[in-house]
C-alpha positions as CSV (number, residue, x, y, z in Angstrom):
1,M,11.3,7.9,-15.0
2,D,9.8,11.4,-14.9
3,Q,6.1,11.5,-15.1
4,N,3.7,14.2,-16.4
5,V,-0.1,14.0,-16.4
6,N,0.0,14.7,-20.2
7,D,1.8,11.4,-20.9
8,G,-1.4,9.4,-20.7
9,S,-0.1,7.1,-18.0
10,V,-2.8,8.1,-15.5
11,T,-6.1,9.7,-16.2
12,S,-8.2,11.9,-14.0
13,E,-11.2,10.1,-12.5
14,V,-12.6,12.8,-10.2
15,K,-13.2,16.5,-10.7
16,S,-11.9,18.2,-7.7
17,P,-11.6,21.9,-6.8
18,L,-7.9,21.5,-7.5
19,S,-8.5,20.3,-11.1
20,G,-6.1,22.1,-13.5
21,K,-3.8,23.3,-10.8
22,K,-0.1,22.6,-11.6
23,V,1.9,20.7,-9.0
24,L,5.6,19.8,-9.3
25,I,6.8,17.0,-7.2
26,I,10.6,16.7,-6.7
27,E,11.1,13.3,-5.0
28,D,13.9,10.8,-5.7
29,D,12.2,7.8,-4.0
30,A,10.4,6.1,-6.9
31,L,7.7,4.5,-4.7
32,I,6.8,7.7,-2.8
33,G,7.0,9.8,-5.9
34,S,4.7,7.3,-7.8
35,I,2.1,7.2,-4.9
36,L,2.0,11.0,-4.7
37,Y,1.9,11.4,-8.5
38,N,-0.9,8.9,-9.0
39,H,-3.0,10.4,-6.2
40,L,-2.7,13.9,-7.4
41,V,-3.5,13.0,-11.0
42,K,-6.6,11.1,-9.9
43,D,-7.8,14.4,-8.4
44,G,-7.4,16.1,-11.7
45,I,-4.2,18.0,-10.7
46,D,-1.7,18.7,-13.6
47,T,1.2,16.9,-12.0
48,T,4.9,16.5,-12.9
49,L,7.3,14.2,-11.1
50,L,11.0,14.9,-11.2
51,K,13.8,13.2,-9.3
52,T,16.5,15.9,-8.8
53,G,16.6,19.5,-7.8
54,E,18.5,20.4,-10.9
55,D,15.7,19.0,-13.1
56,G,13.2,20.9,-10.9
57,L,15.1,24.2,-11.5
58,Q,15.0,23.7,-15.2
59,F,11.3,22.8,-15.2
60,I,10.4,25.9,-13.1
61,R,12.3,28.2,-15.6
62,E,9.9,26.8,-18.3
63,T,6.7,26.1,-16.4
64,M,5.8,27.8,-13.1
65,P,3.7,25.4,-11.0
66,D,1.1,26.6,-8.5
67,V,2.7,24.4,-5.8
68,M,5.9,22.4,-5.4
69,L,6.2,19.3,-3.2
70,L,9.9,19.2,-2.4
71,D,11.8,16.3,-0.7
72,I,14.7,17.5,1.5
73,F,17.1,14.7,0.8
74,L,17.8,14.6,-3.0
75,P,20.8,13.7,-5.1
76,G,22.8,16.7,-6.1
77,I,21.3,19.9,-4.8
78,N,19.2,19.1,-1.7
79,G,15.7,20.4,-1.2
80,L,16.6,23.0,1.4
81,D,19.4,24.5,-0.7
82,L,17.0,24.5,-3.7
83,L,14.3,26.2,-1.5
84,E,16.8,29.0,-0.5
85,S,17.8,29.4,-4.1
86,L,14.2,29.8,-5.2
87,R,13.5,32.4,-2.5
88,K,16.4,34.6,-3.8
89,D,14.9,34.7,-7.3
90,D,12.2,37.4,-7.9
91,K,10.4,35.0,-10.3
92,T,10.1,32.2,-7.7
93,K,10.3,33.9,-4.4
94,D,6.5,33.6,-3.8
95,L,6.2,30.0,-5.1
96,K,4.1,27.9,-2.7
97,I,6.4,25.1,-1.5
98,L,5.6,22.1,0.7
99,M,8.8,20.4,2.1
100,L,8.6,16.7,2.6
101,S,10.9,15.0,5.0
102,N,11.6,11.4,6.2
103,T,12.5,12.8,9.6
104,D,11.2,15.6,11.8
105,Q,14.6,17.3,12.5
106,L,14.1,20.7,14.1
107,K,16.9,22.3,12.1
108,D,15.3,21.2,8.8
109,R,11.8,22.3,9.9
110,T,13.2,25.7,11.1
111,R,15.2,26.2,7.9
112,A,12.1,25.4,5.8
113,Q,9.9,27.8,7.8
114,E,12.4,30.6,7.7
115,N,12.2,30.3,3.9
116,K,8.4,30.5,3.9
117,A,7.7,26.8,3.1
118,E,5.3,24.4,4.7
119,F,6.8,21.2,6.3
120,L,5.4,17.7,6.5
121,V,7.0,14.4,7.7
122,K,6.1,11.8,5.0
123,A,5.6,9.0,7.5
124,G,3.0,11.0,9.3
125,V,0.7,11.8,6.4
126,M,-1.4,10.1,3.8
127,P,-1.7,11.3,0.1
128,T,-5.1,12.7,1.0
129,D,-3.6,14.8,3.7
130,I,-1.1,16.2,1.1
131,V,-3.9,17.1,-1.3
132,K,-5.8,18.8,1.5
133,K,-2.6,20.8,2.4
134,I,-2.2,21.8,-1.2
135,G,-5.8,23.1,-1.2
136,E,-5.1,25.1,2.0
137,M,-2.0,26.6,0.5
138,L,-3.9,27.7,-2.6
139,G,-7.0,28.8,-0.7
140,V,-9.2,26.1,-2.2
141,S,-11.5,24.2,0.0
142,Q,-11.7,20.4,-0.5
């Protein structure tokens, strides 16, 4: 199930410097996606959770997020291929993207960084670390 802050399922409890910023999460793991989504929404971030790269591309054509959290291993188009596609498009080439991976494979990290994306291993971070990273990417102090 795709989630959006506007569906009323989670309400913002805290006003943060990131309140009102738009974040798109593309994550096919329901548990990880839900944890990230709920944490961002509680910080007042306008958050959308999608499960496939194809859905993400369609969403971005309609609503440009401030930051995208992008899983590498997705059904259909994988996150790295989606990242490269976004970098070739003038409308999305400067989109701030944080790649999320289950592993710290050098080839994945290198490919992400060559395409001007940040890279985090999911197992090594807490949701608060991801919120902090989003703030850094947007130049907003937490």
